[in-house]
Structure formats: C-alpha cells, structure tokens
C-alpha angles and dihedrals in degrees: 000000000000105000095184089075095045102046123072138183111283097028123127113243140176129216141163117260089229090063095052138080121220130176093228098048095160095052093045094046090052090058100039140033120241094241093048119116116237127196125210145138127268110240099174146336137242126210127222109212107297092348105101119210091006092150131033123213105221129193118208116197097216097046127063116232132026132286124223109210130178104249090229089064095056127100123195111244112244095023 
C-alpha cells in the first residue's frame, strides 16, 4: 500500500513512536514507549528528492513539538 497517495493534510493518523522523529527525543521518550501507538493530525508533508510526500509532519495534541513520520508508517485513524 502506498500511503502517500491515501493520506492528506488534516487527516487523523496513528504511528509508532519508534518510526517517528522528534526534536525533543529525550522528553518524548520519557513520556512514551517506543512501541506505543500515537495519534495525531497531518499538518503538512515533506518530499525526499523525487519522492513526493515521503514524510508527514504530524501534530499530536498531548505532546509539544511536531513529529516527522515516514508516510509509509502512517495508518489512518478509524480505518
């Protein structure tokens, strides 16, 4: 499945912490376990060379800062 074509800005998604990048890794890892599922909302995308929408920028209400998550690691919430 190619998630980059299925997921759009504004959609609710879930991902594993271990699959994501966050600027404050220490603070986040103190609150959550690496295999824990996190839910958030896609606010934008980032390309990687010719690969469009390779990474999603995800906002999570309960955690300050943004997560960068490979689009292939996202699951739509409620699906």
